[in-house]
N, C-alpha and C positions, 0 to 999 in steps of 0.2 A: 575488455568492455568498460567504457565510459560511462557519466549519468545520463550523456546524449543519448546511448543505444536504452538507456531505462524512457527516459520521456520517450524517446520514438515509438517505445512497445507499448507503454500507457497510452499512446492514441490510441494505436492498434485495438488494444482493451475495450475500451472506447464502444468503438465500432464493433467488434465482434463479441467481448465478451460481457459475462456478468457481474457485477460488484454492488457493492452497499459504501455509499458515501457519508461522512461523519461519526464522530467517536461511538455515539452510542450504539447506533447501529453494526457499526464495526464492531464492538467490543462484547453484541449479543451474536453476530456470528461467529468469532471465533468461541466463546462460551457453548457454543450450540452446534460446534463440530464442523460447519458449514464450510469455513473461510481456509483456501487456499495459500494463500502468504496476506498478511500485513502490511500496510505500508502508513506509514505517520511521518507528518509534517516534524523539520527539526525544530518548530518552535511550537510543539500541542502543548495543553495545557498539562503542567506535571503529574495533578493525579489522574487525569486519564492516561495520561502515556506510561507510568506506571501500573496504572489497573490492567491494559490493554498487554502490558509486557509480561505480566505476572500468568494470564490468563492464557497470551501464548506459549507462553512457556510451560505450562502445566497441558496445554493443546498438541504439542511439538508443532507449533503452525512457523515457519519462517515471519521474522521480521524484517524489513529494508526501514531503513533508520533517512527518509529523502532529502539531501542535502541542503533543499530550500528553505524558505518559510510557507506557511499554509496559503498563502497568495500566490507562490510561485507553483505548487501543486495544482491549485486551481487552475490553473493560466495553463499549466502540463497537462492538465485533463479537456481543456477547454471548455471550462467553465466558469461564467461571470461572478465566482465568488468563492470565499477561499473554502478549501478544504484541509484539516485537520491531521484527517485518519481516513483511509478508505481498507474494504477487504477485498479480496478476490476470492472471487467462486468460482468461476470458471473462467479461465484464461482466453476461451476462445482459438482465435487463429492467431494472437499474438503467442509469444515467446517469454511472457514479462518473467517467469517463473528460473528461465535460464539466464536471462539478462541481470537477474538480482544474484544469482548462484556466482555467476562469473565475475561480476562487480566484488563480490564478497571474498572471493579466491583472491582476486587482485591487490584488492585493497587493504 
């Protein structure tokens, strides 16, 4: 699996899944145990990134660091703005969790 498969699954997630955008909402979803996956842009603010990684580790939520910037992540989601972080609540018909697992295993 490559980053393009993750990007493809992100587009499918937007159509069929449930997710929250933004660092504050994503961190809250992880802290409350609602998130199944946390995706962080490569250039997310260091303080928010550290807090999100800490809470994800405590909650057992897998984390995927998106190889692009927050602008690239926004484009991958089809949004006209930057997205530093998103939490997947329900993957819908997307295979985002599997795509991230496969990429982590291969890379």
